[in-house]
All heavy atoms as an XYZ file, in Angstrom:
825
protein
N      30.644     90.564     43.580
C      31.913     90.080     43.065
C      32.574     91.171     42.234
O      31.925     91.789     41.398
C      31.679     88.861     42.167
C      31.347     87.600     42.906
S      31.297     86.154     41.813
C      29.834     86.504     40.875
N      33.837     91.336     42.490
C      34.582     92.314     41.706
C      35.026     91.736     40.371
O      35.094     92.443     39.372
C      35.789     92.798     42.493
C      35.418     93.630     43.699
C      36.637     94.084     44.467
O      37.737     94.135     43.887
O      36.485     94.376     45.659
N      35.360     90.453     40.382
C      35.757     89.795     39.136
C      35.482     88.301     39.270
O      35.425     87.767     40.373
C      37.229     90.041     38.822
O      38.051     89.417     39.786
N      35.306     87.656     38.140
C      35.028     86.224     38.133
C      35.294     85.652     36.753
O      35.409     86.392     35.772
C      33.574     85.953     38.559
C      32.541     86.536     37.610
C      31.993     85.772     36.592
C      32.127     87.859     37.730
C      31.057     86.303     35.720
C      31.193     88.394     36.872
C      30.655     87.616     35.863
O      29.736     88.140     35.001
N      35.396     84.343     36.706
C      35.488     83.624     35.432
C      34.084     83.182     35.050
O      33.359     82.648     35.875
C      36.373     82.392     35.548
C      37.815     82.691     35.770
C      38.652     81.429     35.777
O      38.185     80.326     35.539
N      39.923     81.597     36.070
N      33.720     83.410     33.820
C      32.408     83.019     33.341
C      32.564     81.802     32.427
O      33.221     81.886     31.402
C      31.755     84.170     32.590
C      30.282     84.008     32.255
C      29.636     85.375     32.172
C      30.038     83.209     31.020
N      31.998     80.681     32.840
C      32.031     79.450     32.059
C      30.596     79.100     31.673
O      29.692     79.199     32.499
C      32.589     78.290     32.886
C      34.055     78.343     33.140
C      34.755     79.319     33.788
C      35.015     77.359     32.757
N      36.081     79.008     33.840
C      36.280     77.796     33.213
C      34.933     76.138     32.089
C      37.441     77.074     33.011
C      36.089     75.413     31.889
C      37.331     75.880     32.336
N      30.393     78.694     30.443
C      29.072     78.256     30.017
C      29.166     76.960     29.232
O      30.141     76.719     28.521
C      28.343     79.324     29.187
O      27.035     78.830     28.857
C      29.089     79.644     27.902
N      28.151     76.150     29.406
C      27.995     74.925     28.627
C      26.977     75.144     27.512
O      26.863     74.326     26.613
C      27.480     73.782     29.515
C      28.449     73.358     30.567
C      28.530     74.024     31.773
C      29.282     72.274     30.361
C      29.420     73.628     32.755
C      30.175     71.871     31.325
C      30.247     72.547     32.528
N      26.198     76.171     27.616
C      25.100     76.419     26.679
C      25.525     77.367     25.571
O      26.172     78.381     25.833
C      23.905     76.999     27.428
C      23.336     76.111     28.527
C      22.246     76.848     29.292
C      22.812     74.804     27.950
N      25.127     77.081     24.338
C      25.571     77.900     23.207
C      24.744     79.162     22.983
O      25.043     79.931     22.083
C      25.412     76.943     22.028
C      24.246     76.102     22.399
C      24.374     75.906     23.890
N      23.735     79.392     23.808
C      22.784     80.469     23.531
C      22.843     81.610     24.536
O      21.859     82.324     24.724
C      21.359     79.895     23.522
O      21.126     79.236     24.777
C      21.160     78.911     22.379
N      23.964     81.819     25.183
C      24.034     82.803     26.263
C      24.989     83.967     25.972
O      25.446     84.639     26.898
C      24.410     82.124     27.595
C      23.351     81.140     28.012
C      25.773     81.463     27.503
N      25.254     84.241     24.719
C      26.204     85.300     24.367
C      25.818     86.644     24.971
O      26.690     87.440     25.327
C      26.328     85.416     22.849
N      24.526     86.911     25.120
C      24.087     88.199     25.679
C      24.563     88.418     27.107
O      24.644     89.550     27.572
C      22.561     88.299     25.645
C      22.022     88.418     24.239
O      22.818     88.713     23.317
O      20.813     88.201     24.045
N      24.883     87.345     27.814
C      25.309     87.453     29.208
C      26.817     87.667     29.355
O      27.308     87.810     30.467
C      24.894     86.211     29.991
C      23.403     86.031     30.039
C      22.771     85.143     29.202
C      22.636     86.781     30.928
C      21.385     84.989     29.234
C      21.258     86.636     30.964
C      20.642     85.744     30.116
O      19.290     85.598     30.142
N      27.540     87.682     28.258
C      28.990     87.780     28.328
C      29.523     89.208     28.269
O      30.721     89.422     28.162
C      29.624     86.956     27.209
C      29.872     85.490     27.551
C      28.600     84.724     27.760
C      30.747     84.847     26.534
N      28.666     90.185     28.366
C      29.102     91.574     28.272
C      29.498     92.182     29.619
O      29.894     93.340     29.673
C      27.997     92.424     27.631
C      27.745     92.014     26.186
O      28.704     91.557     25.521
O      26.600     92.132     25.732
N      29.422     91.426     30.692
C      29.761     91.925     32.022
C      31.272     92.145     32.109
O      32.046     91.203     31.983
C      29.312     90.928     33.084
C      29.488     91.440     34.502
O      30.236     92.417     34.708
O      28.888     90.842     35.409
N      31.736     93.375     32.330
C      33.179     93.651     32.376
C      33.885     93.008     33.574
O      35.114     92.922     33.586
C      33.256     95.179     32.445
C      31.941     95.614     32.967
C      30.934     94.580     32.528
N      33.131     92.550     34.561
C      33.757     91.881     35.707
C      34.218     90.467     35.362
O      35.020     89.883     36.079
C      32.786     91.834     36.886
C      32.418     93.204     37.413
C      31.342     93.130     38.458
N      30.150     92.509     37.868
C      29.143     91.987     38.563
N      29.176     91.999     39.878
N      28.107     91.457     37.958
N      33.718     89.915     34.266
C      34.135     88.580     33.831
C      35.524     88.690     33.214
O      35.691     89.199     32.117
C      33.139     88.001     32.835
N      36.516     88.217     33.950
C      37.905     88.363     33.511
C      38.297     87.321     32.477
O      39.173     87.558     31.662
C      38.862     88.265     34.710
O      38.665     87.009     35.358
C      38.615     89.405     35.686
N      37.668     86.169     32.525
C      37.890     85.101     31.551
C      36.523     84.553     31.173
O      35.686     84.299     32.032
C      38.765     83.965     32.135
C      38.908     82.827     31.140
C      40.127     84.480     32.546
N      36.324     84.369     29.879
C      35.049     83.840     29.379
C      35.329     82.561     28.614
O      36.139     82.554     27.685
C      34.378     84.877     28.490
C      34.091     86.170     29.232
C      33.685     87.278     28.300
C      33.584     88.583     29.076
N      33.366     89.715     28.205
N      34.654     81.483     29.033
C      34.935     80.151     28.502
C      33.652     79.495     28.021
O      32.641     79.501     28.713
C      35.571     79.253     29.592
C      35.825     77.851     29.059
C      36.853     79.874     30.110
N      33.724     78.910     26.841
C      32.642     78.062     26.341
C      33.139     76.629     26.439
O      34.103     76.247     25.790
C      32.296     78.420     24.905
C      31.254     77.528     24.252
C      30.227     76.933     24.983
C      31.286     77.304     22.883
C      29.275     76.133     24.372
C      30.344     76.508     22.265
C      29.334     75.922     23.010
O      28.402     75.125     22.402
N      32.494     75.837     27.277
C      32.840     74.424     27.449
C      31.828     73.627     26.644
O      30.714     73.362     27.084
C      32.801     74.060     28.932
C      33.368     72.697     29.242
C      34.743     72.481     29.200
C      32.544     71.634     29.570
C      35.271     71.237     29.483
C      33.068     70.388     29.852
C      34.432     70.203     29.815
O      34.951     68.955     30.095
N      32.209     73.305     25.417
C      31.298     72.682     24.450
C      31.260     71.168     24.661
O      32.259     70.482     24.473
C      31.762     73.013     23.039
S      30.677     72.339     21.780
N      30.098     70.680     25.051
C      29.932     69.261     25.356
C      29.091     68.525     24.330
O      28.962     67.293     24.397
C      29.321     69.058     26.755
C      30.228     69.628     27.831
C      27.928     69.672     26.841
N      28.504     69.242     23.379
C      27.642     68.600     22.398
C      27.478     69.503     21.192
O      27.741     70.704     21.256
C      26.257     68.304     23.004
C      25.756     66.921     22.630
O      26.015     66.480     21.488
O      25.133     66.284     23.475
N      27.008     68.916     20.103
C      26.708     69.683     18.893
C      25.224     70.030     18.947
O      24.372     69.334     18.423
C      27.038     68.864     17.643
C      27.029     69.661     16.366
C      28.074     70.760     16.366
O      29.274     70.461     16.295
O      27.672     71.945     16.440
N      24.934     71.115     19.667
C      23.559     71.495     19.967
C      22.719     71.725     18.725
O      21.517     71.463     18.725
C      23.544     72.749     20.831
C      24.172     72.545     22.162
C      25.469     72.823     22.511
C      23.561     71.982     23.327
N      25.689     72.486     23.825
C      24.525     71.966     24.348
C      22.286     71.505     23.607
C      24.264     71.494     25.620
C      22.016     71.039     24.880
C      22.992     71.030     25.868
N      23.316     72.191     17.658
C      22.552     72.501     16.446
C      22.000     71.244     15.772
O      21.166     71.343     14.873
C      23.410     73.289     15.458
O      24.484     72.489     14.998
N      22.428     70.071     16.207
C      21.921     68.824     15.624
C      20.790     68.190     16.430
O      20.244     67.175     16.027
C      23.070     67.816     15.467
C      24.213     68.267     14.557
C      25.280     67.185     14.478
C      23.706     68.623     13.173
N      20.432     68.789     17.548
C      19.358     68.238     18.373
C      18.008     68.415     17.671
O      17.696     69.502     17.184
C      19.305     68.940     19.730
C      20.300     68.434     20.726
C      21.574     68.060     20.361
C      19.956     68.339     22.059
C      22.496     67.607     21.287
C      20.866     67.888     23.000
C      22.125     67.520     22.614
N      17.230     67.361     17.653
C      15.875     67.465     17.107
C      15.037     68.334     18.042
O      15.231     68.329     19.244
C      15.222     66.085     16.988
C      15.676     65.360     15.735
C      14.856     64.143     15.493
N      15.311     63.136     16.463
C      14.623     62.063     16.796
N      13.457     61.822     16.285
N      15.112     61.207     17.660
N      14.126     69.067     17.469
C      13.239     69.896     18.262
C      13.776     71.284     18.532
O      13.085     72.107     19.125
N      15.006     71.553     18.143
C      15.578     72.890     18.299
C      15.702     73.542     16.933
O      15.841     72.865     15.919
C      16.963     72.814     18.949
C      17.029     72.255     20.368
C      18.469     72.224     20.848
C      16.175     73.079     21.318
N      15.674     74.841     16.909
C      15.864     75.589     15.670
C      17.359     75.561     15.350
O      18.149     76.304     15.945
C      15.354     77.018     15.847
C      15.438     77.843     14.579
O      16.358     77.609     13.755
O      14.591     78.724     14.415
N      17.749     74.694     14.437
C      19.172     74.480     14.139
C      19.883     75.747     13.692
O      21.011     76.003     14.098
C      19.316     73.379     13.090
C      18.891     72.042     13.614
C      18.976     70.970     12.569
N      18.617     69.697     13.193
C      18.860     68.530     12.652
N      19.443     68.451     11.485
N      18.514     67.428     13.280
N      19.224     76.535     12.873
C      19.846     77.764     12.381
C      20.084     78.743     13.521
O      21.171     79.317     13.642
C      18.971     78.410     11.291
O      18.801     77.464     10.226
C      19.608     79.678     10.755
N      19.086     78.938     14.365
C      19.235     79.867     15.505
C      20.311     79.397     16.467
O      21.090     80.205     16.980
C      17.911     80.031     16.233
C      16.951     80.939     15.485
C      15.712     81.221     16.284
N      16.040     82.097     17.402
C      15.251     82.301     18.437
N      14.093     81.693     18.519
N      15.606     83.107     19.412
N      20.364     78.091     16.732
C      21.384     77.562     17.645
C      22.771     77.794     17.059
O      23.692     78.235     17.751
C      21.152     76.064     17.937
C      19.826     75.847     18.669
C      22.326     75.475     18.713
C      19.772     76.417     20.062
N      22.947     77.495     15.783
C      24.255     77.674     15.140
C      24.666     79.145     15.145
O      25.840     79.471     15.404
C      24.213     77.129     13.717
N      23.727     80.048     14.882
C      24.040     81.479     14.904
C      24.392     81.947     16.312
O      25.335     82.725     16.497
C      22.856     82.279     14.358
C      22.650     82.107     12.863
C      21.341     82.716     12.363
O      20.524     83.183     13.205
O      21.135     82.712     11.142
N      23.648     81.465     17.298
C      23.920     81.838     18.688
C      25.284     81.324     19.132
O      26.035     82.028     19.816
C      22.815     81.296     19.600
N      25.617     80.101     18.731
C      26.908     79.544     19.102
C      28.048     80.310     18.444
O      29.081     80.563     19.069
C      26.973     78.065     18.739
C      28.241     77.402     19.213
C      28.244     75.925     18.933
O      28.044     75.528     17.763
O      28.454     75.165     19.889
N      27.868     80.711     17.204
C      28.897     81.501     16.517
C      29.107     82.836     17.228
O      30.248     83.280     17.421
C      28.503     81.713     15.058
N      28.003     83.478     17.650
C      28.123     84.737     18.395
C      28.837     84.507     19.725
O      29.703     85.290     20.120
C      26.742     85.349     18.642
C      26.817     86.654     19.381
C      25.454     87.252     19.702
O      24.420     86.686     19.324
O      25.450     88.319     20.365
N      28.480     83.438     20.418
C      29.129     83.102     21.677
C      30.632     82.935     21.473
O      31.441     83.473     22.229
C      28.528     81.832     22.266
C      29.173     81.298     23.536
C      28.909     82.235     24.709
C      28.672     79.907     23.844
N      31.008     82.206     20.440
C      32.433     81.961     20.178
C      33.192     83.244     19.858
O      34.377     83.345     20.145
C      32.589     80.929     19.062
S      32.202     79.245     19.609
N      32.514     84.224     19.302
C      33.168     85.520     19.050
C      33.456     86.264     20.349
O      34.350     87.108     20.403
C      32.308     86.381     18.129
C      32.317     85.946     16.675
C      31.658     86.974     15.775
N      30.223     87.115     15.989
C      29.280     86.366     15.405
N      29.626     85.405     14.577
N      28.008     86.594     15.654
N      32.715     85.962     21.401
C      32.838     86.709     22.655
C      33.707     86.036     23.714
O      34.129     86.700     24.659
C      31.448     86.950     23.243
C      30.614     87.923     22.448
C      29.313     88.212     23.157
C      28.570     89.359     22.519
N      27.383     89.750     23.305
N      33.955     84.743     23.588
C      34.711     84.054     24.634
C      36.211     84.137     24.371
O      36.654     84.409     23.264
C      34.273     82.572     24.786
C      32.816     82.480     25.211
C      34.536     81.783     23.518
N      36.974     83.847     25.428
C      38.431     83.833     25.319
C      38.960     82.492     24.846
O      40.002     82.423     24.200
C      39.055     84.172     26.684
C      38.657     85.557     27.145
O      38.924     86.524     26.410
O      38.063     85.665     28.238
N      38.252     81.428     25.206
C      38.705     80.085     24.867
C      37.493     79.156     24.772
O      36.478     79.381     25.436
C      39.730     79.558     25.910
C      39.111     79.423     27.284
C      40.358     78.258     25.467
N      37.633     78.135     23.941
C      36.609     77.097     23.814
C      37.245     75.768     24.189
O      38.303     75.412     23.656
C      36.053     77.013     22.372
C      35.085     75.847     22.226
C      35.400     78.327     21.969
N      36.624     75.064     25.122
C      37.007     73.695     25.436
C      35.989     72.793     24.762
O      34.782     73.045     24.841
C      37.000     73.433     26.944
C      38.128     74.069     27.684
C      37.980     75.315     28.270
C      39.356     73.427     27.789
C      39.017     75.915     28.949
C      40.411     74.024     28.464
C      40.238     75.265     29.043
N      36.452     71.727     24.118
C      35.563     70.784     23.455
C      35.856     69.384     23.974
O      37.017     69.021     24.187
C      35.760     70.832     21.944
N      34.799     68.593     24.176
C      34.950     67.285     24.809
C      35.233     66.147     23.837
O      35.404     65.020     24.273
C      33.700     66.939     25.632
O      32.555     66.945     24.770
C      33.514     67.932     26.772
N      35.288     66.434     22.542
C      35.646     65.384     21.577
C      36.424     66.012     20.427
O      36.352     67.227     20.201
C      34.389     64.692     21.024
O      33.733     65.533     20.087
N      37.135     65.170     19.714
C      37.898     65.653     18.574
C      37.020     66.276     17.509
O      37.362     67.312     16.934
N      35.872     65.660     17.253
C      34.958     66.192     16.241
C      34.425     67.565     16.643
O      34.334     68.476     15.810
C      33.810     65.212     16.008
N      34.070     67.719     17.915
C      33.610     69.027     18.387
C      34.722     70.064     18.298
O      34.489     71.196     17.872
C      33.119     68.935     19.832
C      31.746     68.328     20.068
C      31.495     68.163     21.567
C      30.665     69.175     19.440
N      35.926     69.676     18.686
C      37.054     70.605     18.620
C      37.277     71.080     17.191
O      37.455     72.277     16.946
C      38.317     69.949     19.178
N      37.237     70.160     16.248
C      37.432     70.538     14.843
C      36.346     71.486     14.361
O      36.635     72.474     13.693
C      37.493     69.301     13.954
C      38.805     68.564     14.031
C      39.997     69.472     13.720
O      39.981     70.184     12.693
O      40.952     69.488     14.521
N      35.094     71.199     14.689
C      34.009     72.065     14.212
C      34.066     73.444     14.859
O      33.732     74.448     14.226
C      32.647     71.414     14.442
O      32.302     71.389     15.799
N      34.519     73.537     16.100
C      34.580     74.836     16.788
C      35.792     75.644     16.358
O      35.805     76.862     16.504
C      34.563     74.663     18.307
C      33.343     73.948     18.837
C      32.056     74.400     18.196
C      30.971     73.361     18.344
N      29.924     73.445     17.357
N      36.807     75.000     15.801
C      37.977     75.750     15.306
C      37.599     76.676     14.155
O      38.287     77.666     13.908
C      39.088     74.791     14.900
C      39.808     74.226     16.104
C      41.071     73.445     15.760
N      41.679     72.991     16.983
C      41.618     71.740     17.443
N      41.003     70.803     16.738
N      42.175     71.422     18.589
N      36.505     76.366     13.481
C      36.021     77.266     12.432
C      35.397     78.523     13.037
O      35.230     79.533     12.347
C      34.996     76.543     11.559
N      35.070     78.479     14.336
C      34.402     79.597     15.009
C      35.311     80.368     15.962
O      34.995     81.490     16.339
C      33.191     79.081     15.803
C      32.115     78.342     15.018
C      31.075     77.768     15.965
C      31.484     79.277     14.000
N      36.408     79.734     16.382
C      37.264     80.373     17.384
C      38.710     79.920     17.194
O      38.963     78.743     16.944
C      36.791     80.001     18.793
C      37.342     80.889     19.859
N      38.601     80.747     20.383
C      36.793     81.955     20.484
C      38.807     81.669     21.294
N      37.724     82.423     21.378
N      39.680     80.822     17.340
C      41.079     80.441     17.116
C      41.723     79.643     18.244
O      42.757     79.023     18.040
C      41.788     81.796     16.952
C      40.938     82.752     17.729
C      39.514     82.253     17.576
N      41.129     79.658     19.446
C      41.746     78.967     20.575
C      40.782     77.909     21.120
O      39.986     78.186     22.017
C      42.130     79.966     21.657
C      42.983     79.373     22.730
N      43.366     80.072     23.835
C      43.541     78.144     22.874
C      44.105     79.292     24.612
N      44.209     78.125     24.054
N      40.865     76.702     20.550
C      40.032     75.580     20.968
C      40.932     74.525     21.596
O      41.955     74.148     21.028
C      39.260     74.970     19.774
C      38.462     73.751     20.213
C      38.344     76.011     19.150
N      40.540     74.052     22.775
C      41.306     73.053     23.505
C      40.472     71.782     23.600
O      39.313     71.827     24.014
C      41.650     73.550     24.930
C      42.386     72.491     25.718
C      42.442     74.845     24.861
N      41.064     70.661     23.214
C      40.407     69.371     23.363
C      40.535     68.932     24.814
O      41.638     68.818     25.344
C      41.038     68.330     22.435
C      40.512     66.905     22.560
C      39.018     66.835     22.270
C      41.282     65.981     21.632
N      39.407     68.722     25.470
C      39.375     68.309     26.878
C      38.383     67.147     27.005
O      37.253     67.334     27.457
C      38.964     69.472     27.767
N      38.799     65.932     26.593
C      37.862     64.810     26.598
C      37.471     64.391     28.014
O      38.240     64.549     28.959
C      38.637     63.694     25.896
C      40.066     64.054     26.062
C      40.129     65.563     26.140
N      36.254     63.901     28.120
C      35.798     63.346     29.398
C      36.581     62.072     29.672
O      37.004     61.372     28.759
C      34.310     62.985     29.339
C      33.412     64.161     29.229
N      33.385     65.189     30.136
C      32.472     64.478     28.312
C      32.487     66.070     29.794
N      31.918     65.672     28.680
N      36.738     61.742     30.919
C      37.428     60.510     31.258
C      37.548     60.359     32.756
O      37.326     61.305     33.518
N      37.882     59.175     33.168
C      38.065     58.896     34.591
C      39.307     58.037     34.764
O      39.752     57.366     33.838
C      36.859     58.155     35.206
C      35.595     58.981     35.114
C      36.659     56.807     34.561
N      39.833     58.049     35.956
C      40.912     57.145     36.314
C      40.241     55.848     36.780
O      39.765     55.753     37.912
C      41.781     57.745     37.414
C      42.969     56.865     37.743
C      43.788     57.447     38.882
O      43.735     58.650     39.132
O      44.478     56.647     39.534
N      40.163     54.882     35.889
C      39.396     53.659     36.145
C      39.822     52.973     37.430
O      38.980     52.535     38.219
C      39.497     52.688     34.973
C      38.674     51.466     35.161
N      39.176     50.312     35.721
C      37.374     51.240     34.913
C      38.218     49.409     35.794
N      37.119     49.945     35.302
N      41.096     52.860     37.682
C      41.575     52.179     38.879
C      41.049     52.800     40.164
O      40.666     52.099     41.099
N      41.014     54.112     40.203
C      40.530     54.795     41.404
C      39.041     54.563     41.609
O      38.588     54.307     42.726
C      40.821     56.286     41.317
N      38.270     54.624     40.537
C      36.830     54.447     40.664
C      36.447     52.982     40.846
O      35.445     52.673     41.488
C      36.109     55.042     39.455
C      36.007     56.536     39.520
C      37.009     57.334     39.003
C      34.920     57.148     40.122
C      36.932     58.716     39.073
C      34.833     58.527     40.200
C      35.842     59.314     39.669
N      37.238     52.067     40.313
C      36.927     50.642     40.452
C      37.009     50.195     41.909
O      36.301     49.273     42.319
C      37.874     49.807     39.580
N      37.850     50.835     42.695
C      37.968     50.473     44.113
C      36.673     50.726     44.878
O      36.449     50.164     45.945
C      39.119     51.227     44.761
C      40.484     50.730     44.317
C      41.599     51.242     45.209
N      41.616     52.690     45.353
C      42.334     53.513     44.581
N      43.102     53.035     43.642
N      42.302     54.807     44.780
N      35.817     51.568     44.366
C      34.577     51.895     45.067
C      33.664     50.679     45.220
O      32.851     50.637     46.135
C      33.829     53.004     44.331
N      33.805     49.691     44.354
C      32.942     48.512     44.450
C      33.613     47.366     45.209
O      32.986     46.336     45.438
C      32.482     48.027     43.054
C      31.626     49.092     42.391
C      33.668     47.653     42.184
N      34.870     47.539     45.589
C      35.541     46.513     46.380
C      34.989     46.528     47.800
O      34.638     47.566     48.342
C      37.053     46.763     46.417
C      37.721     46.642     45.064
C      39.180     47.032     45.107
O      39.705     47.375     46.195
O      39.807     47.011     44.040
N      34.913     45.388     48.416
C      34.359     45.284     49.771
C      35.493     45.280     50.800
O      35.615     44.381     51.614
C      33.524     44.007     49.906
C      32.345     43.942     48.992
C      31.299     44.919     49.472
N      30.143     44.848     48.585
C      29.243     45.770     48.501
N      29.341     46.841     49.249
N      28.238     45.649     47.685
N      36.339     46.309     50.767
C      37.458     46.386     51.708
C      37.052     47.042     53.022
O      37.731     46.901     54.023
C      38.662     47.135     51.094
C      39.222     46.374     49.914
C      38.270     48.543     50.706
N      35.965     47.755     53.017
C      35.475     48.414     54.229
C      33.982     48.129     54.346
O      33.309     47.916     53.345
C      35.718     49.914     54.152
N      33.478     48.113     55.558
C      32.042     47.876     55.713
C      31.225     48.990     55.062
O      31.617     50.152     55.092
C      31.825     47.838     57.221
C      33.037     48.436     57.828
C      34.147     48.323     56.827
N      30.124     48.608     54.479
C      29.231     49.554     53.847
C      28.474     50.322     54.924
O      27.892     49.708     55.816
C      28.237     48.814     52.948
C      27.196     49.677     52.299
S      27.809     50.646     50.885
C      28.193     49.353     49.725
N      28.460     51.641     54.877
C      27.661     52.402     55.852
C      26.188     52.014     55.719
O      25.685     51.818     54.616
C      27.870     53.863     55.436
C      29.105     53.843     54.609
C      29.168     52.505     53.961
N      25.487     51.874     56.819
C      24.090     51.439     56.780
C      23.207     52.329     55.910
O      22.300     51.849     55.254
C      23.627     51.501     58.240
C      24.849     51.632     59.060
C      25.961     52.104     58.185
N      23.539     53.639     55.878
C      22.745     54.566     55.055
C      22.840     54.221     53.574
O      21.888     54.405     52.818
C      23.213     56.007     55.277
C      23.084     56.504     56.690
C      24.285     56.136     57.549
O      25.310     55.627     57.034
O      24.196     56.345     58.769
N      23.986     53.713     53.158
C      24.186     53.366     51.753
C      23.764     51.937     51.455
O      23.358     51.640     50.326
C      25.650     53.570     51.357
C      26.178     55.000     51.432
C      27.650     55.030     51.062
C      25.369     55.922     50.543
N      23.856     51.060     52.427
C      23.519     49.664     52.198
C      22.056     49.491     51.786
O      21.709     48.574     51.048
C      23.821     48.843     53.452
N      21.198     50.371     52.246
C      19.764     50.268     51.948
C      19.417     50.781     50.549
O      18.302     50.578     50.083
C      18.963     51.043     52.992
N      20.339     51.425     49.891
C      20.057     51.991     48.568
C      20.130     50.913     47.497
O      20.992     50.125     47.432
C      21.036     53.147     48.233
C      20.834     54.258     49.225
C      20.846     53.628     46.802
C      21.801     55.429     49.045
């Protein structure tokens, strides 16, 4: 690849962001990793801060995450998870016969 966009969900991969072929570097923050039990909270927070120094933009899936990441990066975008309920609700309607492969599940 001559160029690519590098997106990460993990806060501990800053060392991989030095590739000059990565034209855009994105941290898509889906959780507050430093609060997970069983992880070294200090190391995770330090790694995430380093990651935020190297990326071009941070997407956060909640308002609280967006606010906390604004202390680490100047360009944070709130991108909450969500679905179009009407479109997905039709999947359970019996308007078409169920394929036999799925009926057995």
